[in-house]
N, C-alpha and C positions, 0 to 999 in steps of 0.2 A: 286597644291603641288609644294612648295618651292624646291629645291635644296639646301643641308646643306653643299653641297662637295662645295662649289663657292669658284674659287681660288682667285678672283679678290679682289681687295681691298672694305673692309665693311667702308661704310660712318660713319663717327665719330669715327672710330678708329684709333690709332696711329699705322703705320707700324713699325716694329723692325728693331732697326738699331743696327749699331756697335760705339763705343765711344773706342779714346785713351786715356791712363791712365799714370800719371807721375806717374811711380813707385820710381822713385828717391826720389821724396819728400816725399812719402808716407813710406818711410825706416827711413828718417831722424827721430831721437828721439824729443820729444815735448820739447821744451824750457822751461826748470824750472826755475822760478822766487826765487832770493836767498832771504831771510830774511832781512831786512832793519830798520834801527832805525828811529822812527821819529824824524824831526829836532827839534820841540818844546814840552814842556811838557803838559800832558793831565790832564786836571783840571775836580774830577768828583764833580758834583753835590750833596749834600746831598737831602736826600728824604725830609727833612720836609722842604728846600729850591727850592724844584723841582715846579714851579707852574702846571706843567701836573699832577702833584701825589697828590699837596695841595689842590690845585683849591683855589677857590675866599674864600670858608671860614676855610683857613688854618689859619688864624689870630684869628679867633673868638676861637680855642682851647683852653681851660683854662688849665693853671697847675696843674699837679696832687697836689691835699691838702694833707699835712703832719699834723698831731697832734703837739702843740708846746712840747719843751721838759720843763720839770718840774726840775726847780731848786729853790735852798734856796731862800725865799725871809723874808728881815725882815718884810713886810707887813702880810706875813702870820704869820708870827712868833709874831707880836703883835696881830692882830686879835685872834689867840689862846688863848696867856696870857688874854685879855679883854674878852675873851668868859668865859674860866674858873674863871676869877674873879666875872664874873656876877651869873656863876654857884654858886658860893660860897654864894653869896647875897641872891639869890631866895632860897637856902637851909635854912640860917639863918631866913628870912623872912617866911619861910614856918613852921620852927621850934618853932617860937615863936608866929604864929598866933594857932599853935594847942595846944600849952601851954597855951593861954588866952582861949581858946573855953573849956578848959578844968576845966579852973577856974569858965565858968560860966557854962557849963553842961555836964555831960559824954559822954551825945549823940551826941552832937555839935563836941565834941573831936574825937569821934569814926568815925562818918561820916567825918570829915576832914582828918582824916589818909585814909579812903578808898578812898576818892577823890585824895589825893596824890599818893596813890599807882597804881592808875587806870592812871595816868598821867603819873605815871613815866616808868609805861608797856608801855602804848603806845608811850613814847617817843623811848623806847629801839627798840620797834617793827618799827620804824619812821627812826631810826639809822642804824639798820641791812640792813631794805631794800635798804639804800641810800648806804651803803657798799657793798653790793651785788650787786648791780647796777654798783659803778667804777669797783667792780673787774671784772666785764664782758665786760665794756669798755676795761679795760687793757688787759684781756686777747684776746681779737681782737687783737688788738696793737698789742701784742707779738707775737702772732700767725703770722701776717704778716711778721715783722721782722723773724721769724723763716723759713718763708717759701720764704723770698730771699735768707738766707743762705743757706738753703737745695739747692736752685736751683741751686747753684753754686757748687754741689757736684754732680759726675754720681752715687755713690752707692745710694741705696732707704733707707736707714737705716731712714735718718733724714726727708726724703720727705713721709715714712711711718707713723711717729709720727708724723706729720703736719696732712698729713691726717685725721686721728684718731681724733685728736682735732678738724677738723674742721666738721667732721661727730657729734661731742659730742654738738658744738655749734649751728648745724642746725637740732639737732635731733626731735627738737617739730614745725619742718616746714613740713607739708603733700607733698609738692611739690618736697621735697629733697628724699622720698620714692625710689623712680625708681634711681636715682642717686647712694642711698647708694648700692641696691640691685647689680647694675651693678661693683661699686667698689669691695663689695663684692665676685663678683662670678672673676675678675681678679684680686685678691689681689696677687696672687702669678704669674703671668703673665708677669707684668710690673718690670723690673728690673731695667730701668732708672729712675733715682731720677727724673730729670727735665719733662720727658714723664710724670712721677706718677701724678705728681701736675700740669701738662698742663692737664691731662684728670679728674682729681679730680675736678678742677674749671668748667671746660666742661659739667660735669655732676651734679655737685651739685648746680653752680652758675647761670647756663644760666636759668631755671626757678626766680630764685629771681631775677636777674639781669633784665629781662623782667617785673616782677612787680613795680621793681623800677624805671625803665623806664616810666611805667603809671602812679607812682605818680607825678614824676616830670613833666608829662605834664598835668596833670589834674589838677596841685597846678598852672603851669605856666597861664593854659587857663582860671580860674577862675580869677587869679590876673588879665589878661591882658582885661578881661570882666568886672570887677568891677572897675578897676580905669581908663577903657574908658568912665563908664557911672555914676559914681559918682559925683556930684555935689561938695566935699567938700574935699580939701588937706588932712585935719586930716580923713576923713573917710578912703582914701585911703593908708594913712600911719598904719594906724590901721589896717588893713584889710590885708595888706602886711607884716605886724608883725606876724599876726595871722596864716596866712597859712605858713610862714617861719618856724614857731615854729613848728605847726604840721608835716610841712614836715620832717624836721629833725628828731621829735620823732619816727615818721612811719618808718622811713629809718633807725634808730637804731633798733629799735622794728623787721623790716622786717630780718637784719642781723643777729639779736640774741643777740643785743647790751643792750634791753631791761632797759633803764637807769632811776633812782631816777632824782629827782629835781636838787641837786646837780650835777652829770653825766650829765645832760640835759644842765645846765648853762657851763658846759665845754665845750661841743659838740658846745653848740652857739659862746662861747669865740674863740674855734679854728676856726670855721667857718668865723666869722667877722675876725678875724685875716689874715686869708688865702686871703681874697675878698681883705681888705686892702692894704695886700702887693703887691696884683697882679695886682692893681689898678682898682679893677673891679666895685666899686663904684662908680668911677665916669663913669657913663656908659650915654655919652651925642650925640650927631649931628653924632659922627664918626662911632659908633655903628650903626645907623641907615642909614648913608649912606651907610656900608657895606651889612648891612641886606636885607634893600629896595631898593636899587639904586637909584639912580641921578634924574632921571624922577620921578620914585614912588614917593621917599617921598614929592614932591611935592604937587602930588595929594591928599594925604590922610592929615584927620583935624589933628588938634593938638590933640584932645583928645585921638585918636585910635593910634598916632604914640607912644604917651604917654604912653597906654595901652599896645602895643606890646613891648616897651623899659623895662617896669616893670615886662609883662613874662617871657622876656629871660631873666633878671636879678634874675628872682625866680630859673630859669633854671640853673644859674650860681651856685646859692646857692645848688640847688639839687645834681648837679653833686660833690660840694666839700663836699656835705653831704656823699655823695654815697661813695668818696674815704675814707674819716674817718672811714665809718663805716663798710666798707666791709673789709671781713676775710682775705680775699686773694690780691695781686697786679695783677692789668692786665697782663698777659701773653698769654694765648691761645683766651681771648675773647676781640674784641674792646672794648674799652673804649669809652664812649659816648660824644658829645662835644655837643655845641653851634648848630651847623648846622642841627644835626638831627632832633631837634626841629623848625627850622626855618620854614619849609614847612609846620609845623601843625601849629604853629602862626601869621602865613603870613598871610593877608587878600587878599580874591581871588576879584582881580580889572580888571577882565578881561570884554571885552565891555569898557570900559572906555577909553576914547580919553585923 
């Protein structure tokens, strides 16, 4: 049995010792550093110019597309005058035709009158649909302007009016039912105007934006594949035009615009004008080098690289259409850019030398 009261030193343990402390140094107060001014100026780099925040694809983000302002034009006045003159000419021709048919036989005259009535009724329906489509597009654009003005006010009065109009525009979309219920449940809880707009944007436009991104991505993939395998340039051009028109129309219908033929022409004109101003039409080797890399671009065939550039061009058109058709500007949600579609369109070249 081992004696636990052993007074000898235990191996591996340190014997207690005494140390002398310098009390004078401990009693001295710590030296405090006085505030000093920097000798030079501090330059703060903006976020858009910061390479660590913007990344490589920062230069690929297209600017926000805005509709062209509607001004008075003598060309429009001349077209309207000639259209009115043509309508009068058609009316006189129809009147003379009906008179001649009545001189031949009464039943021919009555048949002509019935045909003219049906044609006029159909024309009125077409005009009403076109006017309604233009009115819906103007309502979306005016709502966007009202939302920007309401975001500057702290009170929620203007914001509530904007949200009510937004719910009316998106009431036909089943994806917004949950968001409308959430807004109705919290309509009296949010008293700050900008916060209410941000909440409405997240609840109502998140599922719509997700579908819009899917539309852009699918159209870009189809254009990329078809233009990469098609044998003729005219086939490429025709298919790209077909996909662009279908993409812009689908985007307008998705956000509640539902334009007619004239409204569709206005949307296409605004999209093309935006691309022409920003220089996005001249997509060439510079964009290919940014997207694919200097070494990777040389490994691709000419047709494959051309197909991918056409797909990215379609994505830019889709983003511009999204800016024009979206009823609210991007505030709480992130605006999509070209970099969001690069990973889905870029071919996988793993294992190639």
